C-alpha positions in Angstrom: 5.4 6.1 -4.2 3.7 2.9 -4.8 2.7 3.7 -8.4 0.0 1.2 -7.7 -3.7 2.1 -7.3 -5.9 0.1 -5.0 -7.7 -2.8 -6.7 -11.1 -3.8 -5.4 -13.5 -6.6 -6.1 -16.6 -8.1 -4.4 -16.9 -11.9 -3.9 -20.1 -13.7 -3.0 -22.0 -10.4 -2.6 -20.7 -9.9 0.9 -16.9 -10.0 0.8 -14.8 -7.0 -0.2 -11.2 -7.6 -1.3 -8.8 -4.7 -1.5 -5.3 -4.9 -2.8 -2.4 -2.4 -3.1 1.3 -2.7 -3.6 3.5 -0.5 -1.4 7.1 0.3 -2.1 8.3 -0.7 1.4 9.5 -3.9 3.1 6.8 -6.2 4.5 8.1 -5.9 8.1 7.7 -2.1 7.9 4.2 -2.2 6.4 3.2 -4.7 9.0 4.5 -2.5 11.8 2.3 0.3 10.6 -0.7 -1.8 11.8 0.7 -2.9 15.1 2.3 0.3 16.6 0.1 3.1 17.9 2.8 5.7 17.1 2.5 4.8 13.4 -1.3 4.4 13.3 -1.8 7.9 14.8 -0.1 9.3 11.7 -2.1 7.6 8.9 -5.3 5.8 10.1 -8.4 7.5 8.7 -9.3 9.5 5.6 -7.8 12.8 4.7 -8.9 15.5 7.1 -9.3 13.1 10.1 -7.0 12.5 13.0 -6.7 9.7 15.5 -6.8 11.4 18.9 -7.5 8.1 20.7 -5.6 4.9 19.8 -5.5 2.2 22.6 -3.9 -0.9 21.2 -3.3 -4.4 22.7 -1.8 -6.1 19.7 -2.2 -9.8 20.4 -4.8 -12.5 19.8 -7.8 -11.6 22.0 -6.5 -8.1 22.3 -8.5 -5.0 21.6 -7.8 -1.9 19.5 -10.1 0.9 20.5 -9.8 4.2 18.6 -11.5 7.5 17.7 -11.2 9.2 14.3 -12.1 12.9 14.5 -12.6 15.3 11.6 -10.2 18.2 12.0 -10.6 19.9 8.6 -13.0 22.8 8.8 -13.6 22.6 5.0 -15.6 19.4 5.7 -18.5 21.6 6.9 -21.0 19.6 9.0 -18.5 16.8 9.5 -15.9 19.1 11.2 -15.5 18.0 14.8 -17.4 14.8 14.3 -16.0 11.7 16.0 -16.2 8.1 14.7 -15.3 5.4 17.2 -14.2 1.9 16.3 -13.2 -1.3 18.0 -11.2 -4.2 16.7 -10.8 -7.5 18.4 -7.8 -9.5 17.2 -8.3 -13.2 16.4 -5.0 -14.2 14.9 -1.7 -12.5 14.3 1.1 -14.2 12.3 3.9 -11.5 12.1 4.7 -10.3 9.5 2.2 -12.3 7.3 -1.3 -12.0 8.6 -3.6 -10.1 10.9 -7.2 -11.4 11.4 -9.7 -9.3 13.5 -13.3 -8.3 13.8 -14.0 -4.6 13.3 -17.0 -2.9 15.0 -18.4 0.5 15.2 -18.4 1.5 18.9 -18.8 4.4 21.3 -16.2 6.1 23.5 -16.5 3.5 26.2 -15.9 0.6 23.7 -19.5 -0.6 23.6 -20.2 -2.1 20.2 -22.9 -0.5 18.0 -25.3 -3.3 17.0 -27.0 -0.9 14.6 -24.0 -0.9 12.3 -22.5 -3.9 10.5 -19.3 -5.6 11.9 -16.6 -6.8 9.6 -14.4 -9.9 9.8 -11.1 -8.7 8.3 -8.1 -10.8 7.1 -5.1 -8.7 6.1 -2.2 -10.4 4.3 1.2 -8.9 3.8 2.9 -10.4 0.8 6.7 -9.9 0.2 7.5 -8.8 -3.3 11.3 -8.5 -3.1 11.3 -5.4 -1.0 7.9 -4.2 -1.9 4.7 -5.3 -0.1 1.4 -6.4 -1.5 -1.3 -5.7 1.1 -4.5 -7.7 0.6 -7.5 -6.9 2.8 -10.4 -9.3 2.8 -13.5 -7.9 4.6 -16.5 -10.3 5.1 -19.9 -8.9 6.1 -22.9 -10.9 7.4 -24.9 -10.0 4.2 -24.8 -8.2 0.9 -27.0 -5.5 2.5 -24.4 -4.9 5.2 -21.6 -4.5 2.6 -23.8 -2.2 0.6 -24.5 0.0 3.6 -20.8 0.6 4.3 -20.1 1.3 0.7 -23.0 3.7 0.6 -21.5 5.5 3.6 -18.4 6.3 1.6 -16.1 3.5 2.9 -14.3 3.0 -0.5 -13.3 6.7 -0.6 -12.3 6.5 3.1 -10.1 3.4 2.6 -8.5 4.8 -0.5 -7.5 8.0 1.3 -6.4 6.0 4.4 -4.1 3.8 2.3 -2.8 7.0 0.6 -1.9 8.3 4.0 -0.3 4.9 4.8 1.9 5.3 1.8 2.9 8.9 2.9 3.8 7.5 6.3 5.9 4.7 4.8 7.7 7.2 2.7 8.4 9.4 5.7 9.9 6.7 7.8 11.8 4.4 5.4 
């Protein structure tokens, strides 16, 4: 267990910074973001699976995925699909991943109605543990507020909890 809760803060009204320490080596934590076989086990909040995970992990490459609600107790959300698309800008293994994240459809067309996010993820070595810092920049304070209002904070917290479970299962 990480014994470390996620820490969050907002900078400049449009940048969300999330931090959490994982009790796993940096290279392993980084691999969780670059290998589809790992992502399929933990990406998404509790009760959601990743039935589609097409990943071209390189600068200019695309990650196209689908999260699907598989928990009947979620009522109206059961069976719902949420598609996303990331376009990688920079990868410095095992230190940094920079990408732009979009809402999309099943064909990979970006949803211009929803805010995109410029994401920088840093993987900081802490003598065998890893501090993950995610910095998400939105075009406006309103765009950031809209994703927070959609439940993004709860979703990220549950997703990182699932990441921790996956790390514990494979280390």
